[in-house]
VOPAGU-2260 file (C-alpha; in pm, 1 decimal, decimal comma):
REM VOPAGU-2260
SITE   aa  ch    i         X         Y         Z
SITE  MET   A    0   -1712,6    1192,1    3520,9
SITE  LEU   A    1   -2006,5     949,6    3544,4
SITE  SER   A    2   -1989,2     661,4    3787,7
SITE  LEU   A    3   -1999,7     303,7    3660,8
SITE  ALA   A    4   -2371,7     278,8    3746,0
SITE  GLY   A    5   -2436,8     609,3    3572,7
SITE  ARG   A    6   -2254,2     498,1    3258,9
SITE  GLU   A    7   -2450,6     171,8    3250,0
SITE  ARG   A    8   -2780,5     364,2    3286,1
SITE  HIS   A    9   -2674,6     601,7    3007,3
SITE  ALA   A   10   -2584,5     306,3    2781,9
SITE  ARG   A   11   -2921,0     136,6    2845,1
SITE  LEU   A   12   -3110,2     454,3    2749,1
SITE  LYS   A   13   -2912,0     489,3    2423,9
SITE  LEU   A   14   -2966,1     122,5    2341,0
SITE  LYS   A   15   -3341,8     158,1    2401,7
SITE  LYS   A   16   -3353,2     462,4    2173,7
SITE  TYR   A   17   -3166,4     271,2    1903,0
SITE  ARG   A   18   -3402,0     -26,8    1926,2
SITE  ASN   A   19   -3700,5     202,1    1876,6
SITE  THR   A   20   -3565,4     340,0    1546,7
SITE  SER   A   21   -3348,2      66,9    1395,7
SITE  LEU   A   22   -3332,1    -286,9    1270,8
SITE  ALA   A   23   -3363,9    -452,4    1609,7
SITE  ARG   A   24   -3687,9    -626,5    1508,7
SITE  ASN   A   25   -3770,3    -761,3    1165,4
SITE  GLY   A   26   -4111,3    -594,7    1171,0
SITE  ARG   A   27   -3942,3    -252,3    1169,2
SITE  LEU   A   28   -3696,7    -299,3     882,9
SITE  GLU   A   29   -3904,2     -88,0     647,6
SITE  HIS   A   30   -3828,1     223,8     854,1
SITE  PHE   A   31   -3477,3     233,7     706,8
SITE  GLY   A   32   -3566,6     276,6     340,2
SITE  TYR   A   33   -3384,5      22,6     130,2
SITE  CYS   A   34   -3177,2     273,3     -67,4
SITE  SER   A   35   -3088,5     498,8     225,7
SITE  SER   A   36   -2720,1     586,1     250,9
SITE  SER   A   37   -2734,4     693,1     615,5
SITE  VAL   A   38   -2515,9     515,2     869,7
SITE  CYS   A   39   -2650,7     417,8    1210,0
SITE  VAL   A   40   -2411,4     370,1    1503,2
SITE  PRO   A   41   -2571,8     145,2    1766,1
SITE  PRO   A   42   -2436,8     191,9    2119,2
SITE  PRO   A   43   -2277,2    -112,9    2281,8
SITE  PRO   A   44   -2478,6    -300,7    2544,9
SITE  PRO   A   45   -2433,6    -176,8    2903,2
SITE  GLU   A   46   -2228,5    -480,0    3003,9
SITE  ALA   A   47   -1979,5    -405,4    2723,1
SITE  THR   A   48   -1908,1     -43,4    2817,3
SITE  TRP   A   49   -1613,3      77,6    3017,8
SITE  SER   A   50   -1546,5    -132,2    3326,2
SITE  GLU   A   51   -1382,8      -4,4    3640,2
SITE  PRO   A   52   -1036,5    -152,9    3710,5
SITE  SER   A   53   -1032,9    -382,3    4009,0
SITE  GLY   A   54    -735,1    -195,7    4147,8
SITE  PRO   A   55    -368,0    -162,2    4073,2
SITE  PRO   A   56    -186,8    -496,1    4048,7
SITE  PRO   A   57     122,2    -568,2    4260,0
SITE  ARG   A   58     400,7    -353,3    4121,8
SITE  ASP   A   59     773,5    -386,0    4176,3
SITE  PRO   A   60     986,1     -81,2    4258,0
SITE  VAL   A   61    1111,3     103,7    3951,9
SITE  HIS   A   62    1486,1     143,2    3920,5
SITE  VAL   A   63    1617,7     410,6    3684,9
SITE  GLY   A   64    1969,7     523,5    3614,3
SITE  GLY   A   65    2276,3     433,2    3414,7
SITE  GLU   A   66    2567,9     663,6    3345,1
SITE  LEU   A   67    2779,2     733,1    3038,3
SITE  SER   A   68    3155,6     756,2    3058,5
SITE  GLU   A   69    3360,5    1027,5    2885,8
SITE  GLN   A   70    3504,0     770,2    2641,8
SITE  GLN   A   71    3156,8     646,6    2548,6
SITE  ALA   A   72    3033,3    1002,3    2493,7
SITE  ARG   A   73    3327,3    1083,3    2266,4
SITE  ALA   A   74    3285,1     756,2    2072,1
SITE  ALA   A   75    2914,9     828,6    2020,9
SITE  LEU   A   76    2994,4    1178,5    1893,4
SITE  LEU   A   77    3259,8    1043,7    1652,2
SITE  CYS   A   78    3004,4     795,8    1515,4
SITE  HIS   A   79    2755,0    1080,1    1473,4
SITE  VAL   A   80    3013,1    1292,6    1291,8
SITE  THR   A   81    3095,7    1006,8    1054,5
SITE  ASP   A   82    2734,0     996,7     940,6
SITE  HIS   A   83    2747,5    1365,5     835,8
SITE  CYS   A   84    2962,2    1442,1     532,9
SITE  CYS   A   85    3009,0    1807,3     626,7
SITE  TYR   A   86    3123,9    1744,6     985,4
SITE  GLY   A   87    3494,0    1736,0    1067,6
SITE  ARG   A   88    3631,2    1481,1    1314,3
SITE  GLY   A   89    3891,2    1712,6    1465,9
SITE  ALA   A   90    3657,3    1880,7    1713,5
SITE  ALA   A   91    3519,4    1547,4    1832,5
SITE  ARG   A   92    3872,5    1413,0    1890,2
SITE  HIS   A   93    4026,5    1712,3    2063,6
SITE  MET   A   94    3740,5    1883,8    2247,4
SITE  ASN   A   95    3763,7    1905,6    2623,1
SITE  ILE   A   96    3466,0    1742,4    2793,0
SITE  ALA   A   97    3405,8    1956,0    3098,6
SITE  LYS   A   98    3097,7    1796,3    3253,0
SITE  ILE   A   99    2836,4    1528,7    3191,1
SITE  ASN   A  100    2489,9    1567,7    3340,6
SITE  TYR   A  101    2296,0    1241,7    3362,9
SITE  SER   A  102    1918,3    1219,3    3356,5
SITE  SER   A  103    1639,2     995,7    3233,9
SITE  ALA   A  104    1350,0    1067,6    3000,4
SITE  HIS   A  105    1023,6     890,2    3081,8
SITE  HIS   A  106     793,6     791,8    2796,6
SITE  TYR   A  107     442,3     689,6    2906,8
SITE  GLU   A  108     213,8     529,5    2645,7
SITE  LEU   A  109    -150,0     424,0    2687,2
SITE  GLN   A  110    -330,6     205,2    2431,8
SITE  THR   A  111    -703,1     123,4    2435,1
SITE  PHE   A  112    -840,6    -141,4    2197,7
SITE  THR   A  113   -1205,0     -78,1    2110,7
SITE  GLU   A  114   -1477,8    -214,5    1887,1
SITE  LYS   A  115   -1729,4      -2,4    1699,2
SITE  ARG   A  116   -2029,0    -125,5    1497,3
SITE  GLU   A  117   -2214,7      64,9    1226,2
SITE  THR   A  118   -2515,2     -38,2    1016,9
SITE  SER   A  119   -2633,6      92,6     681,3
SITE  TRP   A  120   -2851,4     -24,3     393,8
SITE  THR   A  121   -2677,9    -141,2      77,0
SITE  PHE   A  122   -2759,4    -344,6    -233,2
SITE  VAL   A  123   -2600,3    -575,3    -490,3
SITE  PRO   A  124   -2725,3    -700,4    -830,4
SITE  TYR   A  125   -2972,0    -988,1    -792,1
SITE  SER   A  126   -2964,1   -1261,6   -1054,3
SITE  GLY   A  127   -3193,1   -1505,9    -873,4
SITE  GLY   A  128   -3157,5   -1753,7    -591,4
SITE  GLU   A  129   -3248,6   -1767,7    -225,0
SITE  VAL   A  130   -3292,5   -1447,0     -27,7
SITE  ASP   A  131   -3238,1   -1440,6     350,0
SITE  SER   A  132   -3546,7   -1228,9     415,8
SITE  PRO   A  133   -3712,7   -1140,2     750,3
SITE  SER   A  134   -3950,6   -1431,5     693,0
SITE  CYS   A  135   -3654,7   -1665,9     757,9
SITE  GLY   A  136   -3620,2   -1544,1    1116,1
SITE  GLU   A  137   -3582,6   -1243,7    1339,0
SITE  ALA   A  138   -3297,5   -1010,2    1252,5
SITE  PRO   A  139   -3038,0    -998,3    1532,0
SITE  GLU   A  140   -2931,3    -675,2    1692,8
SITE  PRO   A  141   -2593,5    -546,0    1568,1
SITE  TRP   A  142   -2407,5    -632,2    1886,8
SITE  SER   A  143   -2554,8    -985,1    1881,8
SITE  VAL   A  144   -2383,7   -1078,0    1553,9
SITE  PRO   A  145   -2078,4   -1290,2    1649,4
SITE  ALA   A  146   -1743,8   -1147,7    1535,4
SITE  GLU   A  147   -1396,6   -1150,3    1686,2
SITE  PRO   A  148   -1081,4    -958,9    1588,3
SITE  ALA   A  149    -796,1   -1159,1    1439,3
SITE  GLN   A  150    -552,5   -1011,7    1692,2
SITE  LEU   A  151    -567,6    -777,5    1987,5
SITE  PHE   A  152    -424,6    -426,7    1951,7
SITE  HIS   A  153    -429,5    -434,1    1571,4
SITE  ASP   A  154    -655,7    -214,0    1357,7
SITE  GLU   A  155    -904,0    -418,6    1154,4
SITE  VAL   A  156   -1231,0    -366,0     966,6
SITE  LYS   A  157   -1479,7    -641,4     887,7
SITE  VAL   A  158   -1794,1    -598,9     676,1
SITE  MET   A  159   -2075,7    -853,2     685,3
SITE  GLU   A  160   -2445,7    -891,5     610,2
SITE  VAL   A  161   -2691,4    -884,8     898,0
SITE  PRO   A  162   -2888,7   -1212,1     879,9
SITE  HIS   A  163   -3260,4   -1205,1     787,7
SITE  THR   A  164   -3258,4    -847,5     651,8
SITE  ALA   A  165   -3241,7    -911,2     274,6
SITE  SER   A  166   -3510,9    -854,4      13,1
SITE  ALA   A  167   -3525,0    -857,8    -367,9
SITE  LYS   A  168   -3666,4    -546,3    -534,1
SITE  ASP   A  169   -3684,5    -387,2    -877,0
SITE  CYS   A  170   -3381,7    -175,3    -947,9
SITE  HIS   A  171   -3438,6     182,6    -835,1
SITE  ARG   A  172   -3231,5     318,4   -1126,3
SITE  CYS   A  173   -3382,4     140,1   -1429,2
SITE  LYS   A  174   -3721,9      54,5   -1269,9
SITE  GLY   A  175   -3670,2    -315,0   -1342,0
SITE  GLN   A  176   -3585,5    -282,6   -1711,8
SITE  GLY   A  177   -3217,9    -375,2   -1678,2
SITE  SER   A  178   -3101,6     -98,1   -1914,1
SITE  LEU   A  179   -3089,0     279,0   -1937,2
SITE  SER   A  180   -3124,0     525,2   -2220,6
SITE  CYS   A  181   -2783,1     602,0   -2370,5
SITE  ALA   A  182   -2665,4     945,4   -2259,0
SITE  GLU   A  183   -2439,7     983,8   -2563,0
SITE  CYS   A  184   -2706,8     948,0   -2832,4
SITE  HIS   A  185   -3011,2    1018,8   -2607,5
SITE  GLY   A  186   -3160,7     677,4   -2692,4
SITE  LYS   A  187   -3154,3     723,2   -3072,8
SITE  GLY   A  188   -2867,5     483,5   -3142,8
SITE  TRP   A  189   -2689,9     734,5   -3368,8
SITE  THR   A  190   -2511,8    1065,8   -3350,6
SITE  ARG   A  191   -2466,7    1338,3   -3614,3
SITE  CYS   A  192   -2158,3    1277,9   -3828,9
SITE  LEU   A  193   -1896,1    1538,2   -3743,9
SITE  SER   A  194   -1703,8    1482,9   -4066,0
SITE  CYS   A  195   -1979,7    1574,8   -4313,1
SITE  HIS   A  196   -2189,7    1769,4   -4058,0
SITE  GLY   A  197   -2486,5    1540,9   -4122,7
SITE  ASN   A  198   -2490,8    1600,9   -4499,9
SITE  GLY   A  199   -2372,9    1253,2   -4597,5
SITE  TRP   A  200   -2138,0    1393,8   -4865,3
SITE  SER   A  201   -1782,2    1519,5   -4863,2
SITE  ALA   A  202   -1608,5    1742,9   -5120,4
SITE  ASP   A  203   -1244,9    1819,7   -5197,4
SITE  SER   A  204   -1093,0    2154,1   -5301,7
SITE  SER   A  205   -1183,8    2100,1   -5667,9
SITE  GLY   A  206   -1551,6    2051,2   -5585,7
SITE  TYR   A  207   -1562,9    1677,2   -5641,6
SITE  ARG   A  208   -1828,2    1519,3   -5417,2
SITE  GLU   A  209   -1846,2    1166,9   -5282,4
SITE  ARG   A  210   -2018,7     969,8   -5008,2
SITE  CYS   A  211   -1882,1    1046,4   -4660,5
SITE  TYR   A  212   -1634,4     778,6   -4565,4
SITE  TYR   A  213   -1722,1     789,9   -4195,3
SITE  CYS   A  214   -2099,9     751,8   -4208,2
SITE  GLN   A  215   -2170,7     571,8   -4537,0
SITE  ALA   A  216   -2194,6     232,8   -4363,4
SITE  SER   A  217   -2423,8     352,0   -4082,5
SITE  ALA   A  218   -2737,4     147,4   -4019,3
SITE  TYR   A  219   -2931,5     472,5   -3975,5
SITE  GLY   A  220   -2850,3     630,9   -4314,2
SITE  ASP   A  221   -2632,7     906,4   -4451,3
SITE  GLY   A  222   -2505,6    1176,6   -4220,8
SITE  LYS   A  223   -2549,8     960,3   -3913,0
SITE  GLN   A  224   -2284,7     763,5   -3726,3
SITE  ASP   A  225   -2362,1     456,0   -3516,9
SITE  CYS   A  226   -2327,9     535,1   -3149,0
SITE  LEU   A  227   -2020,3     360,4   -3016,0
SITE  LYS   A  228   -2121,5     380,7   -2649,8
SITE  CYS   A  229   -2441,4     176,1   -2686,4
SITE  ASN   A  230   -2335,4      -9,6   -3003,8
SITE  ALA   A  231   -2617,6     162,2   -3197,7
SITE  LYS   A  232   -2883,2      11,6   -2969,3
SITE  GLY   A  233   -2990,5     329,5   -2791,1
SITE  ARG   A  234   -2967,7     167,7   -2447,8
SITE  VAL   A  235   -2681,9      72,7   -2213,9
SITE  ALA   A  236   -2654,4    -174,8   -1926,5
SITE  CYS   A  237   -2778,6     -47,8   -1588,9
SITE  PRO   A  238   -2477,6     -38,6   -1348,7
SITE  PRO   A  239   -2660,9     -84,6   -1015,0
SITE  CYS   A  240   -2837,7    -408,2   -1116,7
SITE  ASP   A  241   -2582,9    -520,8   -1380,4
SITE  SER   A  242   -2866,1    -557,0   -1635,8
SITE  TYR   A  243   -3061,1    -804,3   -1419,1
SITE  GLY   A  244   -3335,2    -553,9   -1340,8
SITE  GLN   A  245   -3340,4    -642,7    -970,7
SITE  VAL   A  246   -3122,4    -576,3    -668,7
SITE  ARG   A  247   -3085,3    -757,8    -339,5
SITE  CYS   A  248   -3106,9    -510,5     -51,4
SITE  TYR   A  249   -2974,8    -590,8     294,3
SITE  ILE   A  250   -2836,8    -423,6     605,2
SITE  ARG   A  251   -2458,1    -409,7     607,8
SITE  LEU   A  252   -2275,7    -432,5     938,9
SITE  THR   A  253   -1932,6    -268,3     953,7
SITE  ILE   A  254   -1721,2    -367,4    1252,9
SITE  SER   A  255   -1412,3    -158,2    1324,8
SITE  TRP   A  256   -1146,7    -260,4    1574,4
SITE  LYS   A  257    -912,9      26,8    1650,0
SITE  VAL   A  258    -619,3     105,0    1875,1
SITE  THR   A  259    -631,1     450,3    2033,2
SITE  THR   A  260    -287,2     558,7    2152,5
SITE  SER   A  261    -195,8     849,4    2378,2
SITE  GLU   A  262     143,7     932,6    2519,5
SITE  HIS   A  263     328,2    1170,8    2745,8
SITE  ILE   A  264     702,6    1234,3    2765,6
SITE  VAL   A  265     880,9    1380,6    3066,0
SITE  GLU   A  266    1227,8    1506,8    2978,6
SITE  HIS   A  267    1411,5    1738,8    3217,0
SITE  SER   A  268    1694,2    1851,9    2987,3
SITE  SER   A  269    1670,8    2060,2    2669,1
SITE  LEU   A  270    1665,4    1756,8    2440,2
SITE  PRO   A  271    1364,5    1773,5    2199,3
SITE  GLU   A  272    1092,8    1534,6    2313,6
SITE  GLU   A  273    1029,8    1387,1    1967,7
SITE  LEU   A  274    1378,7    1231,5    1971,2
SITE  ILE   A  275    1282,7    1015,1    2269,0
SITE  ARG   A  276    1024,6     827,1    2059,6
SITE  GLU   A  277    1290,9     712,5    1812,9
SITE  VAL   A  278    1518,5     524,2    2054,5
SITE  SER   A  279    1487,4     231,0    2289,5
SITE  GLY   A  280    1511,3     225,6    2664,7
SITE  GLN   A  281    1430,0      18,2    2968,2
SITE  VAL   A  282    1065,8     -87,6    3005,0
SITE  ALA   A  283    1002,5       1,8    3367,9
SITE  VAL   A  284     626,2     -62,0    3374,3
SITE  GLU   A  285     414,9    -276,4    3141,1
SITE  GLU   A  286      58,0    -381,0    3223,6
SITE  GLU   A  287    -238,3    -512,3    3026,2
SITE  ALA   A  288    -597,6    -570,5    3139,7
SITE  ALA   A  289    -957,4    -510,1    3043,9
SITE  ALA   A  290    -908,6    -168,4    3206,4
SITE  VAL   A  291    -577,9     -65,1    3359,4
SITE  ALA   A  292    -551,8     135,2    3678,7
SITE  PRO   A  293    -364,1     467,6    3680,6
SITE  LEU   A  294      -3,9     457,4    3794,7
SITE  THR   A  295      52,5     573,3    4151,0
SITE  HIS   A  296     389,7     422,4    4243,2
SITE  TYR   A  297     613,4     565,1    3971,9
SITE  PRO   A  298     908,5     773,9    4101,1
SITE  ASP   A  299     824,8    1068,3    3870,4
SITE  ALA   A  300     500,5    1231,9    3984,1
SITE  ALA   A  301     443,8    1382,4    3637,8
SITE  ILE   A  302     410,6    1031,8    3491,5
SITE  ASN   A  303     156,4     933,6    3759,6
SITE  LEU   A  304     -46,4    1246,5    3683,4
SITE  ALA   A  305     -25,8    1189,6    3307,6
SITE  SER   A  306    -138,7     827,4    3351,9
SITE  ALA   A  307    -450,3     933,0    3544,1
SITE  GLN   A  308    -534,5    1210,1    3295,8
SITE  LEU   A  309    -490,7     999,3    2981,6
SITE  ILE   A  310    -694,8     710,3    3121,2
SITE  LEU   A  311    -974,0     955,7    3207,6
SITE  GLU   A  312    -955,3    1105,8    2855,8
SITE  HIS   A  313    -991,8     760,8    2699,1
SITE  GLN   A  314   -1292,7     686,4    2919,6
SITE  GLN   A  315   -1465,1    1005,2    2807,0
SITE  LYS   A  316   -1367,0     986,1    2439,8
SITE  LEU   A  317   -1439,3     614,5    2388,1
SITE  CYS   A  318   -1756,7     581,6    2593,7
SITE  GLU   A  319   -1961,8     507,9    2277,4
SITE  GLN   A  320   -1746,0     206,6    2188,3
SITE  ARG   A  321   -1693,0    -136,3    2334,6
SITE  VAL   A  322   -1361,2    -160,8    2518,9
SITE  LEU   A  323   -1194,1    -498,1    2467,2
SITE  ALA   A  324    -853,2    -444,0    2626,0
SITE  GLN   A  325    -617,7    -177,7    2750,7
SITE  ARG   A  326    -246,1    -159,2    2821,4
SITE  HIS   A  327      12,2      95,7    2920,4
SITE  GLN   A  328     386,2     108,7    2964,4
SITE  VAL   A  329     663,8     339,8    3075,0
SITE  ARG   A  330    1000,0     341,7    2901,2
SITE  VAL   A  331    1302,9     494,1    3073,1
SITE  VAL   A  332    1544,0     641,3    2819,6
SITE  PRO   A  333    1890,8     739,1    2945,2
SITE  VAL   A  334    1999,1    1094,3    2855,4
SITE  ALA   A  335    2344,2    1245,2    2902,8
SITE  GLU   A  336    2402,8    1616,8    2849,6
SITE  VAL   A  337    2771,4    1667,5    2765,6
SITE  ASN   A  338    2924,0    2012,4    2815,7
SITE  TYR   A  339    3248,6    2075,8    2625,6
SITE  THR   A  340    3494,9    2340,8    2517,3
SITE  HIS   A  341    3685,7    2347,8    2189,6
SITE  LYS   A  342    3927,1    2636,0    2125,0
SITE  SER   A  343    3715,3    2943,2    2200,2
SITE  HIS   A  344    3385,3    2763,6    2155,0
SITE  SER   A  345    3173,7    2630,4    2441,7
SITE  GLY   A  346    2879,6    2406,8    2370,5
SITE  ARG   A  347    2691,9    2092,9    2457,6
SITE  PHE   A  348    2551,6    1783,0    2294,0
SITE  TRP   A  349    2326,0    1503,1    2410,5
SITE  VAL   A  350    2371,4    1126,3    2402,6
SITE  TYR   A  351    2043,8     942,9    2447,9
SITE  GLY   A  352    1888,3     597,0    2423,6
SITE  TYR   A  353    2045,5     253,6    2436,0
SITE  GLU   A  354    2166,8     317,7    2079,6
SITE  ASN   A  355    2374,7     615,1    2204,3
SITE  LYS   A  356    2218,5     849,8    1950,6
SITE  VAL   A  357    2363,0    1202,6    1947,5
SITE  HIS   A  358    2191,7    1540,4    1915,7
SITE  ALA   A  359    2455,1    1809,4    1848,4
SITE  PRO   A  360    2286,0    2116,4    1698,8
SITE  ASP   A  361    2587,6    2349,6    1756,9
SITE  TYR   A  362    2874,6    2117,3    1662,9
SITE  PRO   A  363    3170,4    2353,8    1596,5
SITE  ASP   A  364    3351,9    2171,7    1314,3
SITE  ARG   A  365    3105,7    2200,6    1026,4
SITE  HIS   A  366    3200,7    2287,1     668,8
SITE  CYS   A  367    2915,5    2257,0     421,7
SITE  TRP   A  368    3027,7    2227,6      58,3
SITE  GLY   A  369    2676,3    2206,8     -80,4
SITE  CYS   A  370    2651,5    1828,9     -65,6
SITE  CYS   A  371    2388,0    1841,8     210,2
SITE  SER   A  372    2143,2    2012,6     -27,0
SITE  LEU   A  373    2175,4    1718,8    -265,1
SITE  LEU   A  374    2071,8    1458,8      -2,6
C-alpha cells in the first residue's frame, strides 16, 4: 500500500499527464476532435485523494447480549407456522424445547461516498445565438468546475457543459446542407409501384385494363408512387443538426457521485448469513468522517480484522476517485438456536433479530397439499 505522500505524488503525475493531453487549456481543445466519442477520466487533484484518518475517535465499550425465553421462542414459532399454509400448529404447541443456545451475529458495513468526473465531446443542433467559445475565456479544468451533490451517501449523476469549450461548425453528417438523401427512394422522390409493377395499368380476369388506382395520381407519372418517407421531395431532415445545417460542439462533463458498500457478517451458529441482512438489531458502532479508522476495540476480533481489510480494499479500489465521506457501523443481531424433540423427531430452529424471525428448515408438522406451488 502506498503511503499518503506516495499517493499524492502518484496523483500529481496523473494530473500532469492529463493536462498535457486534455482540455486543461483552451489552446489545446482541438486535440480532442469535435466529434470524438471517447471519454476521458481526469484524476482528482492530489489534495482531494484519500486522506489518512487522524486516529480512532473515543469509543464506548460495546455491550452485546439478550436472551430469549422458552415462551418467546414458542410464540415466535407459532407465528411463523401461521404464515405457512402447509404447516400444522400441533408440533409448535406440543414440542419439548430441550435447550436454547444464545449467540449474536455481527454485521459490519462500510460505505465510501466518492465523486468521479468524466469528459467527452458532444454536440447539439445549432440554430443561431451566442456561443461560449474559447475566445470568451480559458476553459477550466474538470475538477475546477463547481458542483456539489444534493445529499451525502446518495447515488447521483449530473451532466453539464464545460465553460468556454463550445464552437459552431457545419454538420458532419449533411456537410451543412440540413438534409440528407432519402434512403427509401435514393433521392428520386418516387418508388416503383408494387401494384402494377411499374406498368401504370391494371387488368382484371376478363382482360379489361384501366389506369392503376395506386399510382395514377403520382406527380412523377404512371407506374411510380410518391415516396411517403420524404413526401416525394427526395430528401429528409438531417437528425444530428435538426435541419439547421450546423451543430454546436462542446465538452460535456459528467459528474457521478456513488456509494460503494462492503460488508462482512460474523455468525457462529448454522443460521444462513443472508438472513441477518433482513432483520434489525442493536447498532453497537456507528461512525462517520472524511476517512474512518479501522475498528480495534470491538469484542469480536473477526469484525476488527474485517474492518481493516475492507477499508484497505476501498483505498485501493477507489484511489482514482475523490473521496467525500466515509462511514461504517456494526449491528448486533440476537440469535437463539432452539433444540427440540417432538415424538420421535429431534430438530432445531432459529429465532433471530428484534422481529423474532424464525428459520425452521426441518419443521416436523408439514403437509403440502399443492397450494405452495400456486404462491
